[in-house]
N, C-alpha and C positions, 0 to 999 in steps of 0.2 A: 332315168328320170332325175336322179340326183345330179348328174352331170349337167343336165339341161337347166336345172334351178341354179346351179353354181354359175353357169354362163350368163343366165339371166341377171343374177345379182351383179356380176361384173359389168354387163351392158347398162344396167340401170345406174350404177355408180358413175359410169362415163357420161351418160345422158344428164345426170344430175349436175356434174361438172360443167358440161356443155351449156347447161341452162343458166349457169352463173354468167357466162360470157354473152348469152343471147337473151338475157331477161328483158331487155328493152326492145327486142325484135320479136321474140316468141315468148311472151310473158307467161304463157301457161306451161312451158317446158319444165321448169323446176317443180311445179306443182304435180304435173303428170309423173315425173320421175319419182317424186316422194310417194305419190299414190301407188305406183307400181311396187315400190320397196315395201310399203304397208301391206299390200295384198300378198306379197311374197312372204312376209312375216306371218300373216294369218295362216297361210297354208302350213308353215312349219308349227304354228301353235296348235293346229288342228290334228297333227300327227299323234297317233296313240302314244308313241314313245318319243318324247321331245328330244331335240339334239342339243348339244352343248350344255348338259346339265352340270358339268363341272365349272362352268364359267360363272364368275360372280355377276349376280344380277343388280347388286346394290348400286353401281355407277349409273345404270340405266334408270332405275327408279329415282335416283337423286336428281337426274336431269329433268325428269318430268315435274319436279318442283317448280321449274321455270314457267310452267303453264299453270299449274294448280294455284299458285300464289295470286294469279290475276283474277280468278273467279269470284272471290268474296266481294270485290270492290263493285260488283254489279248492283248490290243492294244499297250502295250509297253514292252511285253515279247517276246524275241527272241525264247526261247525254248518252243514252244506251246505244245510239248508232255508232258513235266513235268507239265506245267500249267493244261493240261487236266486231268492228273492223280490226281492232288490235287483237282480239281473241282469235279470229281467223288466221292472222298472221302468225300467232304463237302456237297454233295447233300442232305443227311439226314437232315441237318440244314434248308433246304427249305421245303422238302416234309413232314417230321414228325410233325413239329409244326402245319402246316395247317391241317394235318389229325386229330390231337388231339383236334383241336378247335370244332369239331362236335361230336366226339366220347364221349358218356356218360362215366362218371368216374366209376371206379370200386367201388363196395361197400367197406366200410372200412375194413371189415374182409378179403376180397379178396385182397386188397391193402396190408394188413399186411402179408397175405400168400405169396404174391410175394416177399415182403422183406425177409420173412423167407426162401423162396426158394433160394435166393441169398446167404444167410447166410449158408444154408446147402451145396450149391454148392462149396462155398469157403472153407468150412471145409473139404469136400471130397478131393478137389484138393490139399489143403495144407497138409492133412493127408497123402495122397499118396507121396507127395514130401518129407515129413519128414521121412516116412518109407524108402524111397529110399536113403535119406541121411544116416540114421542109417546103412544101408547095404553097403554104399560106403563112409564112413567118411574120410578116408585118401585122396582119390581122390578129394572129394568136398572141404575139408578144404584147399588143395592146391590151388584150383581154387580162393579162396578168397584172396590169396596173389597175384594173377594175374588180379586183377580188374574184376573178374567174380563172379557169384553167383550160387547156387545150381540150377539144372534144374527143371523146373516145366511144367505142361501141357500148361500153358500160358507163352510163351517165352519172351514176353516183360515184363521184371521183374519190372521196376518202376511202370508200370500200375498195375501189379498184387499186389505188395506191398501195393499200395494205396487201392486197392480193399479189401485187408485184413483189413486195418485200418478201412475203412467204415463198413465192416462186424462186426468188434468189436463194433463200435458205435451202429450198429443196434441191436446187442445182448443186449446192455445196454438199448436201447430204448424199445425193445420188452419185456424185463424183467419187465418193469414198466407197461405193458398193463395188464388190469384187465380181459379182454375177453380171452377165449380160442381160440388160433389161429388155431391150427392143431390138438392137442391131449391134453388130461388132463395130469397134472403133467409134462408139457413141460418146466417149469421153471428151474429145475435142469439141463436138457439137454442144454438150452440156456446158463446157467452159465458155464457148462463144456466147451461148444463150444467156448464161449467168452474167457475163460481162456487159452484154447489151442491156439487160434488164437493170443492172446496176446504174448504167449511165442514163437509161430512160427514167428511172425514179428521180434522178436529179433534174433532168429536163422537165419532167412532169411537174416537179416542184410543188407537191402537196406537203405542207409543213408536218402534218402527223405522220405521213409515210416516211419522210426523211428522218425525223426524230426516232421512229421505230426502228428504222434500218441501222442507225448508228448506235443505238442502244443494244441491238442484237449483235452487231459486230463487236462492240466492246465486251459484252458478256462472253462471246465465243473466244476472243483473244485471251481473256482472263482464264476461261476454262482450259485453253491450250497450254497456258503458262503454269498455272497452279495445280491442275488435276492431271492433265495428260503429259506434262513436263516437256512439251514440244516448243521450247522457247524460240528456236530458230524459225520454225514454221509460223509461229505467232507473229514475229517480227516481219517476216516476208509478207504475210497476208495483210498485216496492218499497213505497212509502207505502200504496198501495191494499191490497196483500196483507197487509202488516204490520197495518194497521188492522182488516181483516176478521178476521185471525188472532187478534189480541189481544182483539177484541170477543167472538169465539167462545170463546177461552180463559177470559174473564172470566165470560161468561154461562152456559157449559155445565157442568152438574153432573157430567157424566161426566169432564170434564177435571180438575176439582177433586178428584173422588174418585180418579182415577188418580194424581194428584200425591200425595195422601194415602197411597195404597197404596205408591207408589214410595218415598216418604220412610220409611215403615215398614219396607219391604224393606231399604233402605240402612242403617237403624238396626239392624236384625237382623243384617246382615252385619257391621257394625262391632263389635257386642257378641257376636259369635259365637253368636247365637241359632239357633233351629231354622229350617231352610230349607224346612220343610213348607209348601206352598201359597204360597211365596214365589217368584215367577218369576225375578227377578234373581239371588237366591241360588242357585236351582237351576241357572241358566245357568252361573254361575261355577263351581260344582261340576263341571258337565258338561265345561267347558273344562279344568279341572284333571285330570279323569279321562282325557281324551283324551291329554293330555301324559304322564300316568303310564303309560298303556297303551303309548304309543309307546316310552317309555324302558325299560319292563319286558319288552317282547317283542322287536321287531326295529326298530331306528331306520330302516333303509333300506327295509325291505319291509312293516313294520307287523305287526299281529296276525292279519291276514287279514279280509276283508270279512265273512265268515260269523261271526266270533267277537266282533266289536266290541260288539254289543249285550249278549251274555252277560257279557263282561269288565266292561262299564260297569255293568251291574246288580249284578255282584259287589262292585264298589267301593262303590256306594251302600249295599248291604246291610251291608258291613263298617264303613264310616266314617260313614254318615248313615242309620241304620236308621229314623229318625223320618220320613223323606221317603216319603210314601205313593205319589207318582206320579213315580218316577225318569224322567229324560228322556235321550235320546241327546245326544251333544255338539252343542249348538245353534250350531255354526259349521262351514260346509262344508269349510274349509280344515283345521281341526283334526280333523274327522271323518275326512277322507282321510289325514291324517298318522297318525292312530291305526290306520286300517284297512289302508292300502296303503303307508304309510311315506313317507319323504322322496322317493324315486324316483317313486312314484306321484303324489304331490302336485305335483311339478315338472312331470311330463308332463300332468297335469290343467290346470295354469296355461297351459302352452304350447298345449294343444289347445283350451282354451276361449277364451282371450284372444288367441291368436296370429292368428286370422283378421282382427282389427282392423288388422294391418300389411299385409294383401294389398290392392293396388290402392288404398291410402289409404282403406281402409274407415272409419277413425276420423273421416273428415270427414262421413260420413253421420250427420247429427245424431240420427235415430231410433235408429240402431244403437248409437251411442256413449252415448246417454242410456239405452237399455235395458240396456246392459252395465254402465253406472255403477250403476244401480239394482240390478242383479243382484249386482254386487260388494258393495254395502252389504247386500243381502239375505243373502249368503253369510257375512257377519260375524256375523249374529245368528241364523241358521237353518241347517238342512242341507236345503235344498229338493229337491236332486237325488236324495234317497232316498225321495221321495213322488211319487205319480202327477201330482198337480196342479202340484207344483213343476217337475217335468220338462216337463210339457205347456206350462205358462206360459212358463218361460224359453226353451225351445227353439223354440216357435212363432214368437214375434216375432224371435228371433234369425235364424231361417232366412228368414222373410219379408223382413227388412231387408237381410240379406246377399245374398239372391237378387235383390232389386230393385237393390241397388247394383251388383252385378257385371254386371247387364244393362244398366245405365246408367252405365258407368265414368266419364263426365265429369260426372255429377251429384254434387254435394256435399250435396244435400238440406238 
């Protein structure tokens, strides 16, 4: 029975990751996978003798704060429908951490196989998008002049760009693994997949993804030089990636068109021109709106999660009526500052980043890398108010912390 449950946990993890890629096709798949994990967790909770009693529960309870902080705003939100929608999206932050407390961790090889599955899925989706781009270059190149990007199976392009960056890192991580993960001679395949994804991130040309990629590369090079003392390897990696990156930037029309679009956007901001169909200008406005909402309602408690969208749209309508597609504050911290105030924001930061300090979890490189990318993600998006954002961020957070706490001596 225990082996069956272990296999079920492994399969559910794979289905959850598959749900990230298929969320626009089979929207219910991530939710079904999460529900299965919750049910499995309940089975373990109901056992007379619970498992993993030596495992710290504090990180899991801290993560549930990301759900609890949203509840009080119900009492001062006028739009309870919007509040309910966002609460439903946030429910995994309550249920999944509690489920993971009791579920025994995957074996290390299965954990690595889950990571490899994510890399493989990213490669397939990106490969399909790239082939589609080659077949429709003129149309897609024009899209980049209009603040759009090439179509992919995952429609939320900032999330998908970040998923590619994380997959590149996982390729790098898995290449250093001495064990066979899936098949012999898999290293050349991982190297090819990593190189392709590196090129694809440039061709995809999502600014936040490119920024995150090069921040990650810079930090890893510094780590190789100062901590691991592998100066030659750091130089080799740096020169190789920089050469590939520069070549892609030079040769790719999508990159040049994105640069043209970004330059036009910046010029429009400097001249106080229209922000309509200008992604950077709209983002800046959304940030200003969040600060205005916080200051004009309640600094400590915010306007209420239910009312942030209505108030944001109201400011757009009053100050920027020319913007045809108003956006919510595209910064998770500012979004929470406006919605649940300073108190809610501080509790969110404690709940989300606090687990890094438990049992030296910051030494787990997969976890720390994922949270670094999530932090950068939070600066340019509000992913935790979307289904795919919650599913992506929370899935790899829980898998990494779960594995780390089950192997407390492992620094990964």
